[in-house]
C-alpha positions as a Markdown table, in Angstrom:
| # | Residue | x | y | z |
|---|---|---|---|---|
| 1 | Met | -10.6 | 18.2 | -1.5 |
| 2 | Gln | -10.2 | 19.2 | -4.7 |
| 3 | Pro | -9.5 | 16.5 | -7.5 |
| 4 | Leu | -5.5 | 16.1 | -7.5 |
| 5 | Leu | -5.2 | 14.2 | -10.6 |
| 6 | Gln | -6.5 | 15.4 | -14.1 |
| 7 | Gly | -6.3 | 12.2 | -16.5 |
| 8 | Arg | -8.2 | 8.8 | -15.8 |
| 9 | Pro | -6.4 | 5.3 | -14.6 |
| 10 | Val | -5.0 | 3.8 | -18.2 |
| 11 | Arg | -2.5 | 1.1 | -16.3 |
| 12 | Leu | -1.6 | -0.2 | -13.0 |
| 13 | Ala | 1.5 | -2.0 | -12.1 |
| 14 | Val | 2.0 | -4.1 | -9.1 |
| 15 | Met | 5.2 | -3.5 | -7.0 |
| 16 | Asp | 7.2 | -6.1 | -5.5 |
| 17 | Tyr | 8.5 | -5.3 | -2.3 |
| 18 | Gly | 9.7 | -8.6 | -1.9 |
| 19 | Leu | 9.0 | -12.1 | 0.5 |
| 20 | Phe | 7.8 | -12.1 | 4.4 |
| 21 | Glu | 7.4 | -15.1 | 6.6 |
| 22 | Val | 4.6 | -14.2 | 9.8 |
| 23 | His | 4.8 | -16.7 | 12.0 |
| 24 | Ala | 1.3 | -16.9 | 12.6 |
| 25 | Gly | 0.4 | -19.4 | 10.4 |
| 26 | Pro | 3.1 | -19.4 | 9.4 |
| 27 | Arg | 2.4 | -17.9 | 6.3 |
| 28 | Thr | 4.7 | -16.2 | 3.1 |
| 29 | Ile | 3.6 | -13.1 | 2.4 |
| 30 | Gly | 4.3 | -10.6 | -0.4 |
| 31 | Ile | 5.1 | -6.8 | 0.2 |
| 32 | Cys | 3.4 | -4.6 | -2.4 |
| 33 | Gly | 3.0 | -1.4 | -4.0 |
| 34 | Phe | 1.5 | 0.1 | -6.7 |
| 35 | Val | 2.0 | 2.5 | -9.4 |
| 36 | Ile | -1.0 | 4.0 | -11.3 |
| 37 | Gln | -0.3 | 6.3 | -14.7 |
| 38 | Thr | -3.4 | 8.4 | -16.6 |
| 39 | Asp | -3.9 | 9.7 | -19.6 |
| 40 | Ala | -3.0 | 13.0 | -18.6 |
| 41 | Gln | 0.8 | 11.5 | -18.3 |
| 42 | Glu | 0.4 | 11.7 | -14.2 |
| 43 | Thr | 2.3 | 8.7 | -12.3 |
| 44 | Val | 0.8 | 7.8 | -8.9 |
| 45 | Leu | 3.1 | 5.4 | -6.2 |
| 46 | Ile | 1.3 | 3.6 | -3.6 |
| 47 | Asp | 3.2 | 2.5 | -0.5 |
| 48 | Ser | 6.9 | 2.4 | -0.6 |
| 49 | Gly | 7.7 | -1.4 | 0.9 |
| 50 | Phe | 10.1 | -2.0 | 3.7 |
| 51 | Pro | 13.0 | 0.6 | 4.8 |
| 52 | Ala | 16.0 | 0.1 | 2.6 |
| 53 | Lys | 18.5 | -1.2 | 5.6 |
| 54 | Tyr | 16.6 | -4.3 | 4.9 |
| 55 | Ala | 17.7 | -4.6 | 1.7 |
| 56 | Gln | 21.2 | -4.3 | 2.9 |
| 57 | Asp | 20.9 | -6.3 | 6.1 |
| 58 | Ala | 17.9 | -7.9 | 6.9 |
| 59 | Glu | 18.6 | -10.0 | 10.3 |
| 60 | Ala | 20.4 | -6.5 | 11.6 |
| 61 | Ala | 17.3 | -4.8 | 10.7 |
| 62 | Thr | 15.0 | -6.6 | 11.8 |
| 63 | Ala | 16.8 | -7.0 | 15.1 |
| 64 | Glu | 17.3 | -3.3 | 15.9 |
| 65 | Asp | 13.1 | -3.2 | 15.1 |
| 66 | Ser | 12.4 | -5.8 | 17.3 |
| 67 | Leu | 10.8 | -7.4 | 14.4 |
| 68 | Gly | 11.7 | -11.1 | 14.8 |
| 69 | Ser | 8.6 | -12.2 | 17.1 |
| 70 | Phe | 6.1 | -11.5 | 14.4 |
| 71 | Gly | 7.9 | -12.6 | 11.7 |
| 72 | Arg | 11.4 | -12.7 | 9.2 |
| 73 | Val | 12.2 | -11.4 | 5.6 |
| 74 | Leu | 12.6 | -14.0 | 3.3 |
| 75 | Ser | 13.9 | -12.0 | 0.3 |
| 76 | Leu | 14.1 | -8.5 | 0.0 |
| 77 | Thr | 17.1 | -6.9 | -2.8 |
| 78 | Glu | 18.4 | -3.4 | -3.5 |
| 79 | Glu | 15.1 | -4.9 | -6.8 |
| 80 | Asn | 12.6 | -4.6 | -4.3 |
| 81 | Leu | 13.1 | -1.3 | -3.4 |
| 82 | Pro | 10.9 | 1.1 | -5.0 |
| 83 | Asp | 14.2 | 2.5 | -7.4 |
| 84 | Gly | 14.5 | -0.9 | -8.5 |
| 85 | Gln | 11.1 | -1.8 | -9.3 |
| 86 | Leu | 10.4 | 1.8 | -10.8 |
| 87 | Ala | 13.3 | 1.2 | -12.9 |
| 88 | Arg | 11.8 | -2.3 | -14.0 |
| 89 | Leu | 9.3 | 0.1 | -15.6 |
| 90 | Gly | 11.8 | 2.6 | -17.0 |
| 91 | Leu | 10.8 | 4.8 | -14.4 |
| 92 | Ala | 12.3 | 7.0 | -12.0 |
| 93 | Arg | 12.0 | 8.8 | -8.5 |
| 94 | Ala | 11.9 | 11.9 | -10.6 |
| 95 | Asp | 8.8 | 10.5 | -12.9 |
| 96 | Val | 6.6 | 10.3 | -9.7 |
| 97 | Asp | 4.1 | 13.2 | -9.1 |
| 98 | Leu | 2.4 | 11.6 | -6.4 |
| 99 | Met | 2.8 | 9.2 | -3.5 |
| 100 | Ile | -0.1 | 7.6 | -1.8 |
| 101 | Gln | 0.5 | 6.5 | 1.6 |
| 102 | Ser | -2.2 | 3.4 | 2.6 |
| 103 | His | -1.1 | 3.5 | 6.1 |
| 104 | Thr | 2.3 | 3.9 | 7.9 |
| 105 | His | 3.1 | -0.1 | 9.0 |
| 106 | Ile | 6.9 | -0.6 | 8.2 |
| 107 | Asp | 6.2 | -3.1 | 5.0 |
| 108 | His | 4.3 | 0.0 | 3.6 |
| 109 | Val | 6.2 | 3.4 | 4.8 |
| 110 | Gly | 10.2 | 2.1 | 4.2 |
| 111 | Gly | 10.8 | 5.1 | 1.4 |
| 112 | Leu | 8.4 | 7.9 | 2.7 |
| 113 | Ala | 11.3 | 10.4 | 3.1 |
| 114 | Glu | 13.1 | 9.5 | -0.1 |
| 115 | Phe | 11.2 | 11.3 | -3.3 |
| 116 | Ala | 11.6 | 15.2 | -2.2 |
| 117 | Gly | 9.2 | 17.7 | -3.4 |
| 118 | Val | 6.5 | 14.9 | -4.3 |
| 119 | Pro | 3.2 | 15.5 | -2.1 |
| 120 | Ile | 2.2 | 12.7 | -0.1 |
| 121 | Leu | -1.8 | 12.0 | 0.4 |
| 122 | Ile | -2.6 | 10.4 | 3.6 |
| 123 | Ala | -5.3 | 10.1 | 5.7 |
| 124 | Glu | -5.3 | 12.6 | 8.8 |
| 125 | Ala | -5.9 | 10.1 | 11.3 |
| 126 | Glu | -2.3 | 8.6 | 10.1 |
| 127 | Arg | -0.7 | 12.1 | 10.1 |
| 128 | Ala | -1.8 | 13.2 | 13.3 |
| 129 | Leu | 0.2 | 10.5 | 14.9 |
| 130 | Pro | 3.7 | 11.5 | 16.6 |
| 131 | Arg | 5.4 | 9.4 | 14.3 |
| 132 | Pro | 4.6 | 6.8 | 11.7 |
| 133 | Leu | 3.4 | 3.7 | 13.3 |
| 134 | Tyr | 6.3 | 1.7 | 12.5 |
| 135 | Trp | 5.8 | -1.5 | 14.2 |
| 136 | Ser | 4.6 | -2.7 | 17.7 |
| 137 | Gly | 5.1 | 1.3 | 19.4 |
| 138 | Gln | 8.9 | 1.2 | 17.7 |
| 139 | Gln | 8.1 | 4.4 | 16.0 |
| 140 | Ala | 11.7 | 4.5 | 14.5 |
| 141 | Met | 10.6 | 7.2 | 11.7 |
| 142 | Glu | 10.3 | 10.5 | 12.2 |
| 143 | Trp | 7.7 | 12.5 | 9.6 |
| 144 | Pro | 9.5 | 14.1 | 6.6 |
| 145 | Asp | 8.7 | 17.1 | 5.3 |
| 146 | Arg | 6.3 | 17.1 | 3.0 |
| 147 | Asp | 3.4 | 18.5 | 1.7 |
| 148 | Tyr | 0.6 | 16.5 | 3.0 |
| 149 | Arg | -2.9 | 16.0 | 1.5 |
| 150 | Leu | -5.0 | 14.5 | 4.3 |
| 151 | Val | -7.8 | 12.4 | 4.0 |
| 152 | Thr | -11.1 | 12.6 | 5.6 |
| 153 | Glu | -13.6 | 11.0 | 4.0 |
| 154 | Asp | -14.0 | 9.0 | 0.5 |
| 155 | Met | -12.8 | 10.9 | -1.9 |
| 156 | Lys | -12.2 | 11.3 | -5.8 |
| 157 | Leu | -8.2 | 11.7 | -6.4 |
| 158 | Gly | -9.5 | 12.0 | -10.4 |
| 159 | Pro | -11.8 | 10.6 | -13.0 |
| 160 | Gly | -11.8 | 6.8 | -12.6 |
| 161 | Phe | -9.9 | 7.1 | -9.2 |
| 162 | Asp | -11.6 | 6.8 | -5.6 |
| 163 | Val | -9.8 | 6.9 | -2.3 |
| 164 | Leu | -11.7 | 4.9 | 0.2 |
| 165 | Leu | -11.2 | 5.8 | 3.9 |
| 166 | Cys | -11.6 | 2.4 | 5.8 |
| 167 | Pro | -9.8 | 2.7 | 9.6 |
| 168 | Gly | -9.6 | -1.1 | 11.3 |
| 169 | His | -6.5 | -2.4 | 10.3 |
| 170 | Ala | -5.0 | 1.2 | 11.1 |
| 171 | Pro | -6.2 | 4.4 | 12.4 |
| 172 | Gly | -6.2 | 5.3 | 9.1 |
| 173 | Gln | -6.3 | 2.8 | 6.3 |
| 174 | Leu | -7.1 | 3.3 | 2.9 |
| 175 | Ala | -7.6 | 1.4 | 0.3 |
| 176 | Phe | -8.4 | 2.5 | -3.3 |
| 177 | Met | -10.8 | 1.6 | -6.5 |
| 178 | Ile | -9.8 | 2.6 | -10.1 |
| 179 | Glu | -11.3 | 2.3 | -13.3 |
| 180 | Leu | -9.1 | 0.7 | -16.0 |
| 181 | Pro | -10.0 | 0.8 | -20.2 |
| 182 | Gln | -9.5 | -3.0 | -20.2 |
| 183 | Thr | -9.7 | -4.5 | -16.8 |
| 184 | Gly | -12.8 | -2.4 | -15.8 |
| 185 | Ala | -13.0 | -1.7 | -11.9 |
| 186 | Val | -10.2 | -3.1 | -9.8 |
| 187 | Leu | -10.4 | -2.7 | -5.4 |
| 188 | Leu | -6.7 | -2.2 | -4.0 |
| 189 | Thr | -7.6 | -3.5 | -0.5 |
| 190 | Ser | -4.3 | -2.8 | 0.8 |
| 191 | Asp | -4.2 | -3.9 | 4.2 |
| 192 | Ala | -7.8 | -2.9 | 4.8 |
| 193 | Ile | -8.6 | -6.6 | 3.9 |
| 194 | Ser | -4.9 | -8.3 | 3.8 |
| 195 | Arg | -6.2 | -11.5 | 2.3 |
| 196 | Ala | -9.7 | -13.5 | 1.9 |
| 197 | Ser | -9.4 | -15.3 | 4.5 |
| 198 | Glu | -9.5 | -12.8 | 6.8 |
| 199 | Val | -13.0 | -11.6 | 6.5 |
| 200 | Asp | -14.4 | -14.9 | 8.1 |
| 201 | Glu | -11.1 | -14.4 | 10.5 |
| 202 | Lys | -13.3 | -11.6 | 11.9 |
| 203 | Phe | -9.8 | -9.1 | 11.4 |
| 204 | Ala | -8.5 | -10.4 | 14.7 |
| 205 | Gly | -5.3 | -8.6 | 16.0 |
| 206 | Ser | -6.4 | -5.7 | 13.9 |
| 207 | Trp | -5.9 | -1.8 | 15.8 |
| 208 | Asp | -10.2 | -1.9 | 15.9 |
| 209 | Glu | -12.0 | -5.1 | 14.7 |
| 210 | Ala | -15.0 | -3.9 | 14.3 |
| 211 | Leu | -14.0 | -1.1 | 12.5 |
| 212 | Ala | -12.2 | -3.7 | 10.4 |
| 213 | Ile | -15.4 | -5.9 | 9.7 |
| 214 | His | -17.7 | -3.1 | 9.1 |
| 215 | His | -15.3 | -1.5 | 6.5 |
| 216 | Gly | -14.4 | -5.3 | 5.1 |
| 217 | Ala | -17.5 | -5.8 | 4.1 |
| 218 | Arg | -18.5 | -2.1 | 2.7 |
| 219 | Leu | -15.1 | -3.1 | 0.0 |
| 220 | Met | -16.5 | -6.4 | -0.8 |
| 221 | Asp | -20.1 | -5.2 | -1.3 |
| 222 | Met | -18.4 | -2.3 | -3.4 |
| 223 | Ala | -16.8 | -4.7 | -6.1 |
| 224 | Ala | -19.5 | -7.1 | -6.0 |
| 225 | Gln | -21.4 | -4.0 | -7.1 |
| 226 | Arg | -18.7 | -2.9 | -9.6 |
| 227 | Arg | -17.7 | -6.1 | -10.1 |
| 228 | Ala | -14.0 | -5.3 | -9.7 |
| 229 | Met | -11.1 | -7.6 | -9.6 |
| 230 | Val | -9.7 | -7.5 | -5.8 |
| 231 | Ile | -6.1 | -7.2 | -5.0 |
| 232 | Tyr | -5.4 | -8.0 | -1.8 |
| 233 | Gly | -3.0 | -6.7 | 0.6 |
| 234 | His | -1.2 | -9.8 | 1.7 |
| 235 | Ser | -2.6 | -12.9 | 0.3 |
| 236 | Pro | -0.8 | -16.1 | 0.1 |
| 237 | Glu | -2.7 | -17.2 | -2.5 |
| 238 | Gln | -3.0 | -14.8 | -4.8 |
| 239 | Trp | 0.6 | -13.2 | -5.0 |
| 240 | Pro | 2.1 | -15.7 | -7.3 |
| 241 | Thr | -0.9 | -15.1 | -9.1 |
| 242 | Leu | -0.5 | -11.5 | -9.8 |
| 243 | Arg | 1.4 | -9.7 | -13.0 |
| 244 | Lys | 4.5 | -7.7 | -11.5 |
| 245 | Ala | 6.4 | -5.0 | -12.5 |
| 246 | Pro | 7.6 | -4.4 | -15.4 |
| 247 | Glu | 3.9 | -6.3 | -16.7 |
| 248 | Trp | 0.9 | -4.0 | -16.4 |
| 249 | Tyr | -2.7 | -4.4 | -15.7 |
| 250 | Arg | -4.8 | -1.8 | -18.6 |
């Protein structure tokens, strides 16, 4: 695949898509996405959080999706949806040039159909599913009619922006390594490594634990070699320390 971006990343924003309590533990996790902008005035959105119905009535949405056996939404308002988070950055849907879907679980895929005309970069293994994974086999979403750009291996999205195919947590899990002018290398693990302790826990409960272990080690080796800042997918310890929109990492 030819690089889809012309410019180099110049800033990264962490999107705050709300707080969720996982019953196991229990542990409170932040739901995150990312906006990355390049020096060619390109705007990339990675993931879009929970479906909008969770901001309208989280209890009813949880019951509809049978999510209560896994956990519960603690905090999720209209401001924690993509429009609200983009607005905090002075952006709107029309400013997004490319969407990236790290994988298709419910807390990452909610706004998949909301950005009409915007191409979607996604792993071929995820797009090949009859429907997005969503939650526990519910598969309550259909694939929107979009221009899908399919990832079949590690690829360079543009200068200083690598997309890493890391199946394990999900069949087509993606992670990302970007290079920022001031911060330097930043590894966005997404759910390939949801939290640092998951490495010691051997990724128990993953779609494919052996693959998750393999790619988790690969990512951490890459981070060590690049001396990269690591932002985990759902780290209870790290989440409160991260800058959130409207702040940027540069």
